[in-house]
ZANU-994538 format. One record per residue: residue in three letters; y, x negated, z of N, C-alpha, C, O, CB in turn. Coordinates in steps of 0.02 Angstrom, whole numbers, plus 50000, padded with zeros to 5 digits. Glycine has a CB too. Layout:
<recs>
ALAYXZYXZYXZYXZYXZ;...
</recs>
This chain:
<recs>
MET514454252763549514274258263506513834256063448513554260263413514894261563480;GLY513774249563438513324247163387513594246963316513214246063269512734251163387;PHE514254247763308514544247563241514484240563212514604235663247515284249763242;ARG514294239963148514254233563114514814232763063515034227163048513574232763079;LYS515064238463036515604238362988516084243963003515894249463023515334238962916;LEU516714242462991517244247462999517724246362941517984240862932517604246863069;GLY517854251462903518314250862847519004253362867519074258762896518054254862786;LEU519514249462851520204251562863520484254262798520454250862746520634245662890;SER520744260062799521084262662740521744265762760521984270662732520634267862704;GLY522034262762811522684265062835523244261962795523134258762743522774263462908;GLY523834262862819524414259962786524534252762807524134249862845525034264062800;GLY525074249862783525234242962796525324241262869525144235862890525844241062759;THR525604245862908525714244562980525044244163016524944239563057526154250063011;PHE524604248763002523934248763033523554242463012523264239063055523544255163012;ASN523544241062947523194235062922523494228662952523134224162971523224234862846;GLY524164228362955524504222462982524334221263055524264215463076525244223262974;ALA524284226563094524104225863165523414222763172523314218363214524144232663201;PHE522934225063133522264222363136522254215063111521904210863140521784226563093;LEU522634213663059522664206863032522934201963083522644196663094523094206562969;ARG523494203563116523804199063164523364197963226523424192863260524484201863185;GLN522924202663241522484201963298521834198363280521394197463323522324208763328;GLY521754196463216521154192863194520544197363190519974194963197521014187263240;LEU520644203763177520084208563177519834210263107519414214663099520294214763211;ILE520084206763056519864208062988519454202062965519684196362969520464209362940;ASP518844203362940518434197762916518314198062841518064193162812517764197662952;GLU518474203662808518414204262736518984208662710519224213062744517724207162716;ILE519184207262648519694211362615519424213062546519274208662506520384207762611;SER519384219562532519184222062467519794225362437520064230062466518564227062471;LEU520014222962379520664224862352520604226362278520294222462241521184219362364;VAL520884231962256520914233462184521644232762163522094235862191520634240562169;ILE521754228562113522424227662085522454231462020522084230161973522594220162075;ALA522914236262017523014240361957523584237461916524024234061944523154247861976;PRO523584238661851524104235861809524764239761814525004242761766523874235761736;LEU525054239561875525684242861890526124238061930525864234161969525574249561928;ALA526774238461920527244234461960527704239261996528084242961965527644229461915;ILE527684239162062528094243462104528474238962152528184234662184527654248762143;GLY529104239962157529504235762201530014239862240530064245862231529864230262162;GLY530374236462282530884239662322530924236662391530434233962416530764247262327;LYS531504237062421531594234062487531234238062542531094235362595532334233662504;HIS531094244262529530774248562579530084250862557529814255662585531214254562595;THR529804247462507529134249262482528614246262529528624240262543529034246662410;PRO528154250362555527634247662599527204242362564527104242662504527184253362626;THR526954237762603526504232662577525814233562607525704237862649526784225562592;LEU525354229462585524664229862611524634228262685524254231262723524214225062572;PHE525044223362707525074221362777525794221162800526134216062793524734214462787;ASP526034226662829526704226862859526624225062932526334228862971527044233962850;CYS526884219262951526814217063020527374212163036527814210862995526124213763033;GLU527354209463096527864204763117527884198763070527354196563046527744202463189;ASP528474196163057528534190263016528194184263049528184183663110529274188563003;LEU527904180063007527594173963033528134169163057528664168563027527154170462979;GLN528004165863112528474160963139528314153963114528744149663110528464161063215;ARG527664152963096527444146363072526964147363014526574152063013527104142263130;LEU526994142862966526544143162909525814142262930525364144562896526734137962857;ASP525704138962986525024137963012524684144563031524074144763039525034133363072;ASP525074149863039524804156263061524584160863004524394166563015525314159863103;VAL524614158362941524404162562885523664164162890523284160362920524564159162817;THR523474169662862522764171562858522494168862792522704170962738522664179362864;LYS522034164162796521754161062735521154165162711520754167562751521554153762749;LEU521114165762645520584169762614520174165462568520414160662539520884175762576;GLU519544167362561519084163962515518804169262467518494174162490518504160262553;LEU518914168362403518684173262353517924173462351517594168262344518964171562284;GLN517634179462358516914180462357516684183162290516164181262264516704185162413;ASN517094187762262516904190962199517524193662165518014195562197516394196762212;MET517494193762099518044196362059517724200162000517294197561966518534190662034;LYS517964206361990517644210461938518164214861904518524218661938517074214761968;PRO518214214561837518654219161801518364226261807517764227261801518724217061726;ILE518804231061818518594238161821519104242461786519694240561781518494240461896;GLY518894248061762519354252761731519734249761672519474245361637519834255261781;LYS520334252161662520754249861607521274244961633521854246761645521104255961572;GLY521064238761642521524233561662521564232161737521954227961758522194235261639;SER521174235561777521164234361849520654228861865520194227461826520994240761887;VAL520754225661922520314220361945520134221662018520574222862059520634213261936;TRP519494221262034519254221862103519154214762129518794210762099518594226062108;LEU519464213362187519414206862220519104207762289519304212262326520104203462225;HIS518634203562305518314203762371518404196962403518164191962377517544205662365;TYR518744196862459518894190662495518554190562563518474195762595519644189762502;LYS518374184762586518154183562654518734180262690519034175562663517494179162657;VAL518894182462750519404179262790519104173062821518574173262853519684184162845;ARG519444167462812519184161062838519434159762907519264154562937519374155262792;
</recs>
């Protein structure tokens, strides 16, 4: 189909499935000055637990920019 870019804006389960299959090459993330927790709170990547530390997805910071009132935009390349 000729697609060069596809943006994921789904939930943690959708994002986690793509991550575990090695289909993510960049992560653009905005961190807001809020702390939300809980045992059932969704995360950015809800997926199967890692069995080995060697299976982590390593990231390389490409850009970091303050935005808004205390938020930070982070752009990572998946290594």
